[in-house]
C-alpha positions in Angstrom: -12.9 6.0 34.9 -11.8 2.6 33.9 -11.0 2.2 30.2 -13.9 -0.1 29.3 -16.4 2.3 30.8 -14.7 5.3 29.1 -14.8 3.4 25.7 -18.7 2.7 26.2 -19.3 6.3 27.1 -17.4 7.4 23.9 -19.5 5.0 21.8 -22.6 6.2 23.5 -21.9 9.9 22.9 -21.0 9.1 19.3 -24.3 7.3 18.8 -26.4 10.1 20.1 -24.5 12.6 17.9 -24.8 10.4 14.8 -28.5 9.6 15.5 -29.3 13.3 16.1 -27.8 14.0 12.7 -30.0 11.5 11.1 -33.1 12.7 12.9 -32.3 16.2 11.8 -32.2 15.0 8.3 -35.6 13.3 8.7 -36.9 16.5 10.4 -35.7 18.4 7.2 -37.4 15.8 4.8 -40.6 16.0 6.5 -41.1 19.6 7.6 -38.6 21.4 5.4 -37.0 22.9 8.6 -33.3 22.9 9.1 -31.9 21.7 12.3 -27.9 22.0 12.5 -25.9 19.6 14.4 -22.7 21.2 14.8 -19.4 20.3 16.7 -20.4 22.9 19.2 -23.5 20.9 19.9 -21.4 17.7 20.2 -18.9 19.3 22.7 -22.0 20.7 24.6 -23.4 17.2 24.9 -20.1 15.9 26.2 -19.9 18.8 28.7 -23.4 18.0 29.9 -22.7 14.4 30.3 -19.5 15.1 32.1 -21.5 17.3 34.5 -24.2 14.8 34.9 -21.6 12.1 35.7 -19.9 14.2 38.4 -23.2 15.0 40.0 -24.3 11.4 40.2 -20.8 10.4 41.4 -21.2 13.0 44.1 -24.7 11.7 45.1 -23.5 8.1 45.2 -20.5 9.1 47.5 -22.9 11.0 49.8 -25.2 8.0 50.1 -22.2 5.7 50.8 -21.1 8.0 53.5 -24.7 8.2 55.0 -25.0 4.5 54.9 -21.5 4.0 56.5 -22.1 6.6 59.0 -25.5 5.1 59.9 -24.2 1.6 60.2 -21.3 2.8 62.4 -23.8 4.5 64.7 -25.9 1.3 64.9 -22.8 -0.6 66.0 -21.7 2.0 68.6 -25.4 2.0 69.9 -25.5 -1.8 70.2 -22.2 -1.5 72.3 -23.5 1.0 74.6 -26.8 -1.1 74.9 -24.7 -4.1 75.8 -22.9 -2.2 78.4 -26.1 -0.8 80.0 -27.6 -4.4 80.1 -24.6 -5.6 82.1 -24.8 -2.7 84.3 -28.5 -3.4 84.9 -27.8 -7.1 85.7 -25.2 -6.2 88.1 -27.5 -3.9 89.9 -30.2 -6.5 90.4 -30.2 -7.6 94.1 
């Protein structure tokens, strides 16, 4: 991951953690129920983000392979069709 993207992701995760802490306080103020935002929950969020990122990267790589493979098959098929056209024109009396 390039440095700019990594920094953006870091800021995003920090924002999520800070806003969750704020919402937890609002939750307590309104309903008098405590919701704890712990370092463990912060780490879990990072792990979940990493897993999701890895999954999406894998999907993108699979799609790239499918499109490249499909494009190559189209090119190969065009070449075969061109050869068959030449053969057919040669067979015409």
